[in-house]
C-alpha positions in Angstrom: -133.5 -30.8 89.0 -133.4 -31.8 85.3 -135.0 -29.6 82.8 -138.1 -30.5 80.9 -138.6 -27.2 79.1 -138.5 -27.1 75.3 -137.7 -23.4 75.0 -134.4 -21.7 74.3 -131.4 -22.8 76.4 -131.0 -19.3 77.9 -128.2 -20.4 80.3 -125.9 -21.3 77.4 -126.2 -17.9 75.7 -124.3 -14.7 76.2 -126.0 -11.6 77.6 -126.2 -10.1 74.1 -127.7 -13.2 72.6 -130.3 -13.4 75.4 -131.3 -9.8 75.1 -131.5 -10.1 71.3 -133.6 -13.3 71.6 -136.1 -11.6 73.9 -136.1 -8.4 71.9 -135.3 -6.2 74.9 -132.7 -3.6 76.0 -130.8 -3.9 79.3 -130.5 -0.1 79.5 -134.1 0.9 79.0 -136.2 -2.3 79.4 -139.4 -2.7 77.5 -141.7 0.2 76.7 -145.1 0.2 78.4 -146.9 -0.4 75.1 -144.7 -3.4 74.3 -145.1 -4.8 77.8 -148.9 -4.5 77.4 -148.8 -6.3 74.0 -146.7 -9.1 75.5 -149.0 -9.4 78.5 -151.9 -10.1 76.1 -149.8 -12.6 74.2 -148.3 -14.5 77.2 -151.0 -13.9 79.8 -150.4 -12.8 83.4 -147.5 -14.1 85.5 -149.7 -16.4 87.5 -150.4 -20.1 87.7 -153.7 -21.1 86.0 -156.0 -22.5 88.7 -157.2 -26.1 88.1 -160.8 -27.1 87.8 -162.5 -27.8 91.1 -165.2 -30.2 92.0 -168.2 -28.3 93.2 -169.5 -28.5 96.8 -172.7 -30.3 95.8 -170.9 -32.9 93.7 -168.4 -33.5 96.6 -171.4 -34.1 98.9 -173.2 -36.4 96.5 -170.0 -38.4 96.0 -170.1 -39.4 99.7 -173.0 -41.7 98.8 -171.0 -43.4 96.0 -170.2 -46.6 98.0 -171.7 -50.1 97.6 -172.9 -50.5 101.2 -174.5 -47.0 101.0 -176.4 -48.0 97.9 -177.8 -51.1 99.6 -178.8 -49.0 102.7 -180.5 -46.4 100.5 -182.4 -49.1 98.6 -183.4 -50.8 101.9 -184.5 -47.4 103.3 -186.6 -46.7 100.2 -188.3 -50.1 100.3 -189.0 -50.1 104.0 -190.6 -46.6 103.6 -192.8 -47.9 100.8 -193.8 -50.9 102.9 -195.0 -48.6 105.7 -192.1 -49.0 108.1 -191.2 -45.3 108.9 -189.0 -46.2 111.9 -186.8 -48.5 109.9 -186.6 -46.1 107.0 -185.7 -43.1 109.3 -183.0 -45.0 111.1 -181.4 -46.2 107.9 -181.5 -42.8 106.1 -180.2 -41.1 109.3 -177.2 -43.4 109.3 -176.4 -42.7 105.7 -176.8 -38.9 106.1 -174.6 -38.7 109.1 -171.9 -40.6 107.4 -172.1 -38.4 104.3 -172.0 -35.2 106.3 -168.9 -36.3 108.3 -167.1 -37.3 105.1 -168.0 -34.1 103.3 -166.8 -31.9 106.2 -163.5 -33.7 106.3 -163.0 -33.4 102.6 -163.9 -29.7 102.6 -160.8 -29.0 104.6 -158.5 -30.1 101.8 -157.7 -27.5 99.1 -155.9 -28.2 95.9 -152.1 -27.7 95.8 -152.4 -25.4 92.8 -153.9 -22.6 94.9 -150.9 -22.6 97.2 -148.6 -22.6 94.2 -150.4 -19.6 92.8 -150.3 -17.8 96.2 -146.5 -18.5 96.4 -146.1 -16.3 93.3 -148.0 -13.2 94.6 -145.3 -10.6 95.1 -144.0 -7.3 93.7 -141.1 -6.7 91.4 -138.7 -3.8 90.6 -138.8 -3.6 86.8 -137.2 -1.3 84.2 -139.8 0.1 81.8 -139.2 3.0 79.4 -135.8 3.6 81.0 -137.2 4.1 84.5 -137.3 1.8 87.4 -140.8 1.1 88.9 -142.4 -1.4 91.3 -145.3 -3.4 89.9 -147.3 -6.5 90.8 -145.4 -9.5 89.7 -148.5 -10.6 87.7 -147.7 -7.9 85.3 -144.2 -9.1 84.3 -143.7 -10.4 80.8 -140.8 -12.1 79.0 -138.1 -9.5 78.2 -138.7 -7.4 81.3 -135.5 -6.3 83.1 -135.8 -7.0 86.8 -133.7 -6.0 89.8 -133.1 -8.3 92.7 -131.9 -7.3 96.2 -131.4 -9.2 99.4 -134.7 -10.4 100.8 -136.6 -10.2 97.5 -138.6 -13.1 96.2 -137.7 -13.8 92.6 -140.9 -12.8 90.7 -140.4 -14.9 87.5 -137.8 -17.1 85.8 -134.8 -14.9 85.0 -131.6 -15.1 83.1 -129.1 -13.2 85.2 -127.2 -10.4 83.4 -125.1 -9.2 86.3 -124.6 -10.1 89.9 -123.0 -8.7 93.0 -122.4 -11.4 95.6 -125.9 -12.7 94.8 -127.0 -15.9 96.6 -130.4 -17.4 96.2 -132.2 -19.6 98.7 -133.6 -22.3 96.3 -134.4 -24.9 99.0 -138.1 -24.6 98.3 -137.6 -25.4 94.6 -134.5 -27.7 94.4 -133.9 -28.9 98.0 -130.5 -27.3 98.1 -129.7 -26.9 101.8 -127.7 -23.7 101.6 -128.1 -20.5 99.5 -126.7 -20.9 96.0 -124.1 -18.6 94.6 -125.2 -17.0 91.3 -123.2 -15.8 88.3 -123.9 -14.3 84.9 -121.5 -16.1 82.6 -122.8 -18.6 80.0 -122.8 -22.3 80.9 -122.6 -25.5 78.8 -125.9 -26.4 77.2 -126.1 -29.8 79.0 -125.8 -28.3 82.5 -128.5 -29.7 84.7 -131.1 -27.3 86.0 -129.9 -27.4 89.6 -126.5 -26.3 88.5 -127.5 -23.4 86.2 -126.0 -20.7 88.3 -126.9 -18.0 85.8 -130.7 -18.6 86.2 -133.0 -17.4 89.0 -136.3 -19.2 89.4 -139.7 -17.8 90.4 -140.6 -18.3 94.1 -137.0 -18.6 95.3 -135.5 -15.8 97.5 -132.4 -13.6 97.3 -130.6 -14.4 100.6 -127.6 -12.1 100.0 -126.3 -9.6 97.5 -128.0 -8.2 94.4 -128.4 -8.8 90.7 -130.0 -7.8 87.4 -131.9 -10.2 85.2 -134.2 -10.5 82.2 -137.5 -12.4 82.4 -137.4 -15.6 80.3 -140.6 -17.3 81.5 -143.7 -16.4 83.4 -146.7 -18.1 84.9 -147.4 -21.7 83.7 -144.2 -21.6 81.6 -141.9 -20.9 84.6 -140.3 -23.7 86.5 -142.9 -23.4 89.3 -145.6 -23.5 86.7 -144.3 -26.7 85.3 -144.3 -28.2 88.8 -147.9 -27.0 89.1 -148.7 -29.0 85.9 -147.0 -32.1 87.4 -149.0 -31.7 90.6 -152.3 -31.4 88.7 -151.4 -34.5 86.6 -150.4 -36.6 89.6 -152.8 -39.4 90.3 -155.2 -39.2 93.3 -154.6 -42.6 94.6 -156.9 -44.7 96.8 -155.4 -45.5 100.1 -154.8 -49.1 101.2 -157.7 -48.7 103.6 -160.1 -47.4 101.0 -159.1 -50.1 98.6 -159.5 -52.8 101.3 -162.9 -51.4 102.4 -164.0 -51.2 98.8 -163.1 -54.9 98.3 -164.8 -55.8 101.5 -167.9 -53.8 100.6 -168.3 -55.5 97.3 -167.9 -58.9 98.9 -170.6 -58.1 101.5 -172.8 -56.6 98.7 -172.7 -59.8 96.6 -173.2 -62.0 99.7 -176.2 -60.0 100.9 -177.9 -59.9 97.5 -177.4 -63.7 97.2 -178.8 -64.4 100.6 -181.7 -62.0 100.2 -182.6 -63.5 96.8 -182.3 -67.0 98.2 -184.6 -66.1 101.2 -187.2 -64.6 98.9 -187.1 -67.5 96.4 -187.2 -70.2 99.1 -190.1 -68.6 100.9 -192.2 -68.1 97.7 -191.4 -71.7 96.6 -192.8 -72.9 100.0 -196.1 -71.1 99.2 -195.7 -68.1 101.5 -197.0 -64.7 100.5 -194.6 -62.8 98.2 -195.1 -59.6 100.2 -194.1 -61.3 103.5 -191.1 -62.9 101.8 -190.0 -59.6 100.3 -190.1 -58.0 103.8 -188.1 -61.0 105.1 -185.6 -60.5 102.4 -185.3 -56.8 103.3 -185.0 -57.7 106.9 -182.1 -60.1 106.0 -180.5 -57.4 103.9 -180.8 -54.7 106.6 -179.5 -57.2 109.2 -176.6 -58.3 107.1 -175.4 -54.8 106.3 -173.0 -53.5 108.9 -174.7 -50.1 109.1 -172.3 -48.9 111.7 -169.2 -49.6 109.6 -169.0 -46.3 107.7 -169.5 -44.3 110.9 -167.1 -46.6 112.8 -164.4 -46.1 110.2 -164.7 -42.4 110.4 -164.7 -42.3 114.2 -161.8 -44.7 114.6 -159.8 -42.7 112.1 -160.8 -39.4 113.8 -159.5 -40.8 117.1 -156.3 -41.7 115.3 -156.1 -38.1 114.1 -156.4 -36.9 117.6 -153.7 -39.2 118.9 -151.3 -38.3 116.0 -151.9 -34.6 116.7 -150.7 -35.2 120.2 -147.5 -36.6 118.7 -147.1 -33.5 116.4 -148.6 -35.0 113.2 -151.6 -33.1 111.9 -153.7 -35.2 109.5 -155.6 -33.4 106.7 -157.3 -36.4 105.2 -158.7 -39.2 107.4 -157.7 -42.3 105.5 -154.1 -41.1 105.7 -154.1 -42.2 109.4 -154.2 -45.8 108.5 -152.1 -45.5 105.3 -149.1 -44.8 107.4 -149.6 -48.0 109.2 -149.4 -49.9 105.9 -146.4 -48.0 104.6 -143.6 -50.1 103.2 -141.3 -47.3 101.9 -140.7 -43.8 103.3 -139.1 -41.4 100.8 -137.8 -38.5 102.9 -136.2 -35.2 102.2 -132.8 -34.6 103.9 -132.6 -31.0 105.0 -134.5 -30.2 108.2 -136.2 -33.7 108.3 -133.3 -36.0 108.8 -130.9 -33.2 109.5 -131.0 -30.2 111.8 -131.2 -27.7 108.9 -128.3 -25.7 110.4 -124.8 -25.7 109.0 -122.4 -26.7 111.7 -118.6 -26.8 111.9 -117.7 -30.4 112.6 -113.9 -30.3 112.3 -110.9 -28.0 111.7 -107.9 -29.4 109.9 -104.6 -27.6 110.7 -101.1 -28.2 109.6 -100.4 -29.7 113.0 -103.5 -31.9 113.2 -107.3 -32.2 113.3 -109.7 -30.8 115.9 -113.2 -32.1 116.2 -116.2 -30.1 117.4 -118.3 -31.4 120.2 -120.9 -30.0 122.6 -118.3 -28.6 125.0 -115.7 -27.4 122.5 -113.0 -28.7 120.2 -111.1 -31.8 121.0 -107.7 -32.6 119.4 -107.1 -35.9 117.5 -104.8 -38.3 119.3 -102.3 -38.0 116.4 -101.9 -34.3 116.6 -98.4 -32.9 116.9 -98.2 -30.6 119.9 -101.0 -28.7 121.5 -102.0 -26.6 118.5 -104.7 -24.7 120.3 -103.2 -21.3 119.3 -103.4 -22.4 115.7 -107.0 -23.4 116.2 -107.8 -20.0 117.7 -106.0 -18.2 114.9 -107.9 -20.1 112.2 -111.3 -19.6 113.8 -110.6 -16.0 114.6 -109.8 -15.5 110.9 -113.1 -17.2 110.0 -115.0 -14.9 112.5 -113.4 -11.7 111.2 -113.6 -12.4 107.5 -117.3 -12.7 107.9 -120.5 -10.6 107.3 -123.0 -12.6 109.4 -124.3 -11.5 112.8 -125.5 -13.7 115.6 -128.4 -12.5 117.7 -128.0 -11.9 121.4 -129.3 -15.4 122.3 -127.2 -17.1 119.7 -130.1 -19.0 118.3 -130.7 -16.9 115.2 -128.6 -14.9 112.8 -128.6 -12.4 110.0 -126.6 -13.2 106.9 -125.3 -16.4 105.3 -125.9 -19.7 107.1 -122.3 -20.8 106.4 -120.8 -17.7 107.8 -123.1 -17.9 110.9 -121.8 -21.5 111.4 -118.2 -20.1 111.5 -119.2 -17.5 114.2 -120.8 -20.3 116.3 -117.6 -22.4 116.0 -115.5 -19.4 117.1 -117.7 -19.1 120.2 -117.5 -22.8 120.8 -113.7 -22.5 120.9 -113.9 -19.7 123.6 -113.6 -16.7 121.3 -115.9 -13.7 121.3 -116.6 -12.6 117.7 -117.8 -9.1 118.8 -114.6 -8.6 120.9 -112.5 -9.7 117.9 -114.2 -7.3 115.6 -113.7 -4.5 118.1 -110.0 -5.3 118.7 -109.2 -5.8 115.0 -111.4 -3.3 113.2 -112.1 -3.8 109.5 -110.5 -1.3 107.2 -111.7 -2.7 103.8 -113.1 -5.8 102.2 -113.6 -7.7 99.0 -117.1 -9.3 99.2 -117.6 -12.9 98.2 -118.2 -13.3 94.4 -119.2 -16.6 92.9 -116.9 -16.0 90.0 -113.8 -15.8 92.2 -115.0 -18.0 95.2 -113.3 -16.0 98.0 -113.7 -13.2 100.4 -110.9 -11.0 101.8 -110.9 -8.4 104.6 -108.3 -5.9 105.9 -107.9 -5.3 109.7 -106.0 -2.8 111.7 -103.8 -4.3 114.5 -102.6 -1.1 116.1 -100.8 2.2 115.3 -97.6 1.7 113.3 -98.2 -2.1 113.3 -98.7 -4.3 110.2 -102.2 -4.5 108.7 -103.7 -8.0 108.7 -105.3 -9.4 105.6 -107.6 -12.3 106.1 -108.7 -14.6 103.2 -111.5 -17.2 103.2 -112.6 -19.2 100.2 -112.8 -22.4 98.3 -109.8 -24.7 98.4 -109.2 -24.2 94.7 -109.2 -20.4 95.1 -107.0 -20.4 98.2 -104.2 -23.0 97.8 -102.4 -21.5 94.8 -101.9 -18.2 96.7 -100.5 -19.9 99.8 -97.3 -21.1 101.5 -96.9 -23.0 104.7 -95.0 -20.2 106.3 -92.2 -17.7 105.4 -90.0 -19.6 103.0 -91.8 -23.0 103.6 -93.5 -24.7 100.6 -97.1 -25.9 100.9 -97.9 -29.6 100.4 -100.9 -28.9 98.2 -101.3 -32.5 97.1 -101.6 -33.7 100.8 -104.2 -30.9 101.5 -106.2 -31.9 98.4 -106.2 -35.5 99.5 -107.6 -34.3 102.9 -110.2 -32.3 101.1 -111.3 -35.3 99.0 -111.6 -37.3 102.2 -113.7 -34.6 103.8 -115.9 -34.4 100.7 -116.5 -38.2 100.8 -117.8 -37.7 104.3 -120.2 -35.0 103.1 -118.4 -32.0 104.5 -118.4 -28.6 102.8 -114.8 -27.3 103.0 -113.5 -23.8 103.3 -109.8 -22.8 103.4 -108.4 -19.9 105.6 -105.3 -17.9 105.1 -103.7 -14.6 106.2 -100.9 -12.1 105.4 -99.4 -9.1 107.0 -99.3 -5.9 104.9 -97.3 -2.8 105.6 -98.7 -0.3 108.2 -100.9 2.3 106.7 -102.4 0.0 104.0 -106.1 1.1 103.7 -107.3 -0.9 100.6 -107.0 -4.3 99.2 -105.1 -4.6 95.9 -105.0 -7.7 93.6 -101.3 -8.2 94.4 -102.0 -8.3 98.1 -103.6 -11.7 98.0 -102.4 -13.0 94.6 -99.6 -14.8 96.4 -97.7 -14.8 99.6 -100.6 -15.9 101.9 -99.9 -18.1 104.9 -102.2 -21.1 104.9 -104.0 -21.4 108.2 -106.2 -24.5 107.8 -109.4 -26.1 106.5 -112.8 -25.9 108.1 -115.3 -28.7 107.4 -119.0 -28.1 107.8 -122.1 -30.2 107.6 -125.8 -30.0 108.3 -125.7 -32.7 111.0 -128.2 -35.6 111.4 -130.9 -35.2 114.0 -130.1 -37.7 116.8 -133.8 -38.7 117.1 -133.9 -39.3 113.3 -131.2 -42.0 113.7 -133.3 -43.8 116.2 -136.4 -43.4 114.2 -134.8 -44.8 111.0 -133.6 -47.8 113.0 -137.1 -48.3 114.3 -138.6 -48.2 110.8 -136.0 -50.7 109.5 -137.0 -53.1 112.4 -140.6 -52.6 111.4 -139.8 -53.7 107.8 -140.1 -50.2 106.4 -137.4 -49.1 103.9 -136.3 -45.4 104.3 -135.0 -43.6 101.2 -133.5 -40.1 101.0 -134.5 -38.0 98.0 -132.8 -34.6 97.9 -131.7 -31.9 95.6 -128.3 -31.8 97.4 -125.0 -33.2 96.2 -124.5 -37.0 96.1 -121.5 -37.1 98.4 -123.2 -35.0 101.0 -126.4 -37.0 100.8 -124.6 -40.4 100.9 -122.6 -39.3 104.0 -125.7 -38.2 105.8 -127.4 -41.4 104.7 -124.6 -43.5 106.2 -124.6 -41.5 109.5 -128.4 -42.0 109.9 -128.2 -45.7 109.1 -130.4 -45.8 105.9 -128.6 -49.0 104.8 -127.9 -50.5 108.2 -124.3 -51.9 108.2 -124.2 -52.2 104.4 -122.7 -49.5 102.1 -125.0 -46.7 101.1 -126.2 -47.0 97.4 -126.8 -43.6 95.7 -128.2 -42.5 92.4 -128.2 -39.0 90.9 -130.7 -37.4 88.6 -128.6 -38.2 85.6 -128.6 -41.9 86.7 -132.4 -41.9 86.9 -132.8 -40.4 83.4 -130.3 -42.9 82.0 -132.0 -45.9 83.6 -134.3 -48.0 81.3 -138.0 -47.7 82.4 -138.3 -51.4 83.0 -135.3 -51.5 85.3 -135.9 -48.3 87.3 -138.3 -49.9 89.8 -135.8 -52.5 91.0 -133.0 -49.9 91.0 -135.2 -47.6 93.1 -136.0 -50.4 95.5 -132.3 -51.2 96.0 -131.0 -47.6 96.3 -130.9 -45.7 99.6 -130.1 -42.1 98.4 -131.2 -40.1 95.4 -129.3 -36.9 94.9 -129.7 -33.9 92.6 -133.2 -35.0 91.5 -135.9 -32.9 89.8 -139.6 -32.8 90.6 -140.2 -35.0 87.5 -137.7 -37.5 88.8 -139.2 -37.6 92.3 -142.5 -38.4 90.6 -140.9 -41.2 88.6 -139.3 -42.7 91.7 -142.6 -42.7 93.6 -144.4 -44.3 90.7 -141.6 -46.8 90.2 -141.9 -47.9 93.8 -145.6 -48.1 93.7 -145.3 -50.2 90.5 -143.7 -52.9 92.7 -146.7 -52.8 95.0 -145.1 -50.6 97.7 -147.2 -48.3 99.8 -145.2 -45.2 99.5 -145.0 -42.3 102.0 -143.2 -39.2 100.7 -142.0 -36.3 102.8 -141.1 -32.8 101.6 -141.2 -29.1 102.3 -140.6 -27.4 99.0 -142.6 -26.4 96.0 -140.5 -29.1 94.1 -142.0 -31.8 96.4 -145.7 -31.0 95.7 -146.1 -33.4 92.7 -144.5 -36.4 94.5 -146.4 -35.6 97.7 -149.7 -35.8 95.8 -148.7 -38.9 93.9 -147.5 -40.8 97.0 -150.0 -43.0 98.9 -149.4 -40.5 101.8 -147.7 -37.2 101.4 -146.1 -35.7 104.5 -145.2 -32.0 104.6 -143.2 -30.0 107.0 -145.2 -27.5 109.2 -142.4 -25.2 110.2 -140.2 -24.9 107.1 -142.6 -26.2 104.5 -144.1 -24.2 101.7 -147.8 -23.8 101.4 -147.7 -25.7 98.2 -146.2 -28.8 100.0 -148.7 -28.5 102.8 -151.7 -28.4 100.6 -150.5 -31.3 98.4 -149.8 -33.4 101.5 -152.1 -35.7 103.5 -150.3 -35.0 106.8 -148.2 -32.1 108.2 -145.5 -32.5 110.8 -145.6 -29.6 113.2 -141.9 -30.2 114.3 -140.4 -31.1 110.9 -138.9 -34.2 112.4 -138.5 -37.6 110.9 -139.0 -39.2 114.3 -142.6 -37.9 114.2 -143.1 -39.9 111.1 -142.1 -43.1 112.9 -144.5 -42.2 115.7 -147.3 -41.6 113.2 -146.5 -45.0 111.6 -146.9 -46.6 115.0 -150.2 -44.8 115.5 -151.4 -45.8 112.0 -150.7 -49.5 112.7 -152.7 -49.1 116.0 -155.6 -47.5 114.1 -155.8 -50.4 111.6 -155.7 -52.9 114.4 -158.6 -51.2 116.1 -160.5 -51.0 112.8 -159.9 -54.7 112.2 -161.1 -55.4 115.8 -164.4 -53.5 115.1 -165.0 -55.4 111.8 -164.3 -58.8 113.5 -166.7 -57.7 116.3 -169.5 -56.5 114.1 -169.6 -59.0 111.3 -170.8 -62.0 113.4 -173.8 -60.0 114.5 -174.7 -59.2 110.9 -174.0 -62.8 109.9 -176.0 -64.2 112.8 -179.0 -61.9 112.1 -179.0 -62.9 108.4 -178.8 -66.6 109.4 -181.6 -66.3 111.8 -183.9 -64.8 109.1 -182.8 -67.4 106.5 -183.3 -70.3 108.9 -186.8 -69.1 109.9 -187.7 -68.9 106.2 -186.3 -72.3 105.5 -188.1 -73.8 108.4 -191.3 -71.9 107.6 -191.7 -70.3 111.1 -192.2 -66.7 112.2 -189.1 -64.4 112.3 -187.4 -64.6 115.7 -186.4 -61.0 115.2 -188.3 -58.3 113.4 -186.6 -55.9 110.9 -187.0 -52.9 113.3 -185.5 -55.0 116.1 -182.5 -55.9 113.9 -182.0 -52.2 113.3 -182.1 -51.6 117.1 -179.5 -54.2 117.7 -177.2 -52.9 114.9 -177.3 -49.3 115.7 -177.3 -49.3 119.5 -174.6 -51.9 119.9 -172.4 -50.3 117.3 -172.5 -47.0 119.2 -172.5 -48.2 122.8 -170.2 -51.3 122.3 -168.3 -51.5 119.0 -167.0 -47.9 118.9 -165.4 -48.4 122.3 -162.8 -50.5 120.5 -161.6 -47.2 118.8 -160.1 -46.2 122.2 -158.1 -49.4 122.6 -154.4 -48.6 123.2 -151.7 -49.9 120.8 -150.8 -53.5 121.5 -147.2 -54.4 122.4 -144.8 -55.1 119.5 -146.8 -53.1 116.9 -143.5 -51.9 115.4 -141.8 -55.3 115.6 -143.8 -56.8 112.7 -143.5 -56.2 109.0 -146.0 -53.9 107.2 -149.3 -55.3 106.2 -149.5 -56.5 102.6 -151.7 -54.0 100.8 -153.2 -56.7 98.7 -154.2 -58.8 101.7 -157.9 -58.7 102.7 -158.9 -57.0 105.9 -159.8 -60.4 107.4 -157.5 -63.3 106.9 -158.6 -67.0 107.1 -158.1 -67.1 110.9 -160.4 -64.1 111.5 -163.0 -65.3 109.0 -163.2 -68.6 110.9 -163.8 -66.6 114.1 -166.6 -64.6 112.4 -168.2 -67.9 111.2 -167.9 -69.5 114.7 -169.4 -66.5 116.5 -172.1 -66.0 113.8 -173.1 -69.6 114.2 -173.1 -69.3 118.0 -175.5 -66.3 117.7 -177.8 -68.3 115.4 -177.9 -71.3 117.7 -178.3 -69.3 121.0 -180.9 -66.7 119.7 -183.0 -69.2 117.7 -182.7 -71.8 120.4 -183.8 -69.6 123.2 -186.5 -68.1 121.0 -188.0 -71.6 120.5 -187.4 -72.4 124.2 -189.5 -69.4 125.3 -192.3 -70.3 122.9 -192.2 -73.9 124.0 -192.5 -72.9 127.6 -195.5 -70.6 127.3 -194.0 -67.2 126.4 -195.7 -65.1 123.9 -194.1 -64.2 120.5 -193.2 -60.6 121.7 -191.4 -61.9 124.9 -189.7 -64.7 122.8 -188.4 -62.1 120.4 -187.3 -59.9 123.2 -185.2 -62.8 124.6 -183.7 -63.3 121.1 -182.8 -59.6 120.8 -181.2 -59.6 124.3 -179.2 -62.8 123.4 -177.7 -60.9 120.6 -176.8 -57.9 122.7 -175.5 -59.9 125.6 -173.3 -62.1 123.5 -172.0 -59.0 121.6 -171.1 -57.4 124.9 -168.9 -60.2 126.1 -167.6 -60.8 122.6 -166.4 -57.2 122.8 -164.0 -58.3 125.6 -162.7 -61.1 123.3 -162.1 -58.5 120.5 -159.9 -56.2 122.6 -157.1 -58.4 121.4 -157.4 -60.7 118.5 -154.7 -63.0 119.8 -154.1 -62.4 123.5 -156.5 -63.8 126.2 -159.2 -61.3 127.1 -158.6 -61.7 130.8 -154.9 -60.6 130.4 -156.1 -57.2 129.3 -157.1 -54.9 132.3 -160.2 -52.8 131.9 -158.2 -49.9 133.1 -156.4 -50.0 129.7 -159.7 -48.9 128.0 -162.3 -47.8 130.6 -164.6 -46.9 127.7 -165.4 -50.6 127.2 -166.8 -50.8 130.7 -168.9 -47.6 130.2 -170.1 -49.0 126.9 -171.3 -52.2 128.5 -173.1 -50.3 131.2 -174.7 -48.2 128.5 -175.8 -51.3 126.6 -177.4 -52.8 129.7 -179.3 -49.6 130.3 -180.6 -49.5 126.8 -181.7 -53.1 126.9 -183.5 -52.4 130.1 -185.4 -49.6 128.4 -186.0 -51.8 125.3 -187.4 -54.6 127.5 -189.5 -52.8 130.1 -190.2 -49.2 129.0 -193.8 -49.1 127.6 -193.0 -46.6 124.8 -190.1 -48.9 123.7 -192.4 -51.9 123.8 -194.8 -50.0 121.5 -192.1 -48.9 119.1 -190.2 -52.1 118.8 -192.7 -54.8 119.7 -190.8 -55.9 122.8 -192.2 -57.3 126.1 -191.1 -57.8 129.7 -189.4 -61.1 130.3 -189.0 -63.3 133.4 -185.8 -63.2 135.6 -184.9 -66.8 134.6 -184.8 -65.7 131.0 -182.0 -63.3 131.9 -180.1 -66.2 133.5 -180.3 -68.2 130.3 -179.3 -65.1 128.2 -176.3 -64.5 130.4 -175.4 -68.2 130.2 -175.4 -68.1 126.4 -173.2 -65.0 126.5 -170.6 -66.6 128.8 -170.6 -69.8 126.7 -169.9 -67.6 123.6 -167.1 -65.8 125.4 -165.4 -69.1 126.4 -165.8 -70.5 122.9 -163.9 -67.6 121.4 -161.2 -67.8 124.1 -160.8 -71.5 123.4 -160.5 -70.8 119.7 -157.7 -68.2 120.4 -155.9 -70.7 122.6 -155.9 -73.4 119.9 -154.8 -70.9 117.2 -151.9 -69.6 119.3 -150.8 -73.2 120.0 -150.9 -74.0 116.3 
């Protein structure tokens, strides 16, 4: 994190300067009266909630779509013209679509509420010289606050004193392990993530205790500034909503032009204006794909269900398809790409290297001798000089994650930490302090036997105190070269040492470990990559999706994990730090961001900049995260993905999708589902548009020729609504086609229908015009009445749509190569359509409602022949396109 605050640089001041600047006293704290005055001046220690859109406005906004405007206008006009059935059906479609959209949107809550909830806690505060517990909302700058293990930090603090204090800042900075805290002043240009003398609101004391003075509360705290970033982040339209909007406007202009032409031509031919207006309305109603809004919702909802089965819970429907269009995934490291559990990966001893594996430790081929006893001695020291406790099953622990990893390693080597502690009871200890970077413990080895001192700490704190053995010098330069190599591989390194003290020693003195320690070895630890994440990253790369790691962790650690996971394939991993991002010129940052694989030590503001930079190049950006610090970028991204297990409420509420297993592999599965969803949506549009086009052309042709309408407006509505429900929506259940992850992402700027699919729409629309108009005229010429002729025309539309549905199950593959068992809903939909058309044709109440009539058996033969001819025409077109 980089700092954006403009207030005093508290981290660079001494305790006395801090207390003077805040006008407070470390011994007595603020008085109650002064605290009350400051509360009035600064306000409560809570995040100001953002303005919300009211429920009524959210509902009315569901009607704010071009196609809905046309439908509402058509419904109003048909009602005025005395066509209640038409008006009721149109308005019913609009209302259902609005209700579904509103209910889905009502589930989403603003991220600011979660940020505010994350600050609700209590605090131990010094007021009038006495400690008291108050609600954290009552804290003010200048309050003296006490922290103990397990406490949530109630406000931003400048630490005055610490005792082995470590804070879990992962929710705020992305740091994967608790951070050691200190009280000493730091250089003024120290970046926020490395200001060890500050404690930030909403982080947690994982170990130890400390005393601090409140420097910022509420909106002025670091978490408050993140809330402001979240509120300011753009609410972006998704690729789907943008594509539907473009498509809707295109349809809108086309419908208005055709309707106007119909009216003008009819009036010019001397036909009554009222009749021509009704014909224009019929054309508009016929040309509008009324079922499209509902179909989009249903198809996306089915995608939601499929994703939920694969552990991805979608909070906003369009996010389903957005994943399928994603070109870049910016992912957190800890817990998403990695296992979020520190693990010992190797032990480096003077005699060689031992590597940890599932079944124990394996020596390197170059090791001198067996060395297993030295391995056991080193891991025993790590287990004894340790305050963590594993639970009975070994899956959980109490204490520091790093120390827990050492206990697990000891068990992996065949040692029993509990038996070791019982056999070598602890006599005394010096707890870990961040200022000195080591821990020491004293152990009894038996009556009248030497007392064992064990030492564990950083390499810098350990090596100067060590020798290789009695009288043997230590090759410190060689050890440091080894440590540098381990660091380049992303390992966190601890050094172990020991010394025997005279019998009867009961306490640890400074001289006992100031020198004369025997160096045991180095232990390298890492939060290892998830094996399934490696495969998922590879699958994303094959699908043309770039995967980038954005983390608050150190650059070396992040780059090593990035290489292990394969973010760059076989190329070297390119990394940038927060400082690099700040130094990059604004015009060059987008290209740098595109070419970089790993971003380390980044702040919430920088995450936001990176997402915007990538979007500026036209990328559809998915962002994963689990911390409060991720919320602004999650909201800005085209799709925000939060972690369900380890994620903060702020991240979940800012996100469009939540992973219930916190696993990157689930993102890859969701991308696959998203691509399948868009395929099915495209199939529906390719299926429904020829019907609307054909109906419009039938009306226009009748007007141009000066003949009666072959299909009445109410019959057009019957075709559109019944077939969309019984036939078209069955495409929502189509399984994903093979190779969906072997193709590049869809260009966000590309229209939903390309030239090839538009040709198909025109061909099928033209076929519907010829078949329906031709058979309508045929029936009239052979003695059928107008009602029967119109009934034939309606059934031509439905029959051709039914067989065309089989064509649309795949837009490229032959229909007969797709077994019906793959989507049995198609068969049931066709059976339903046949039943409905039987009612439409022969039921007296339907004949009265829709002006239909019974038709002769031979008429059905001609209808079926037209449908088969249309089916074969589309298959022939597919064959020619595939050959080309």
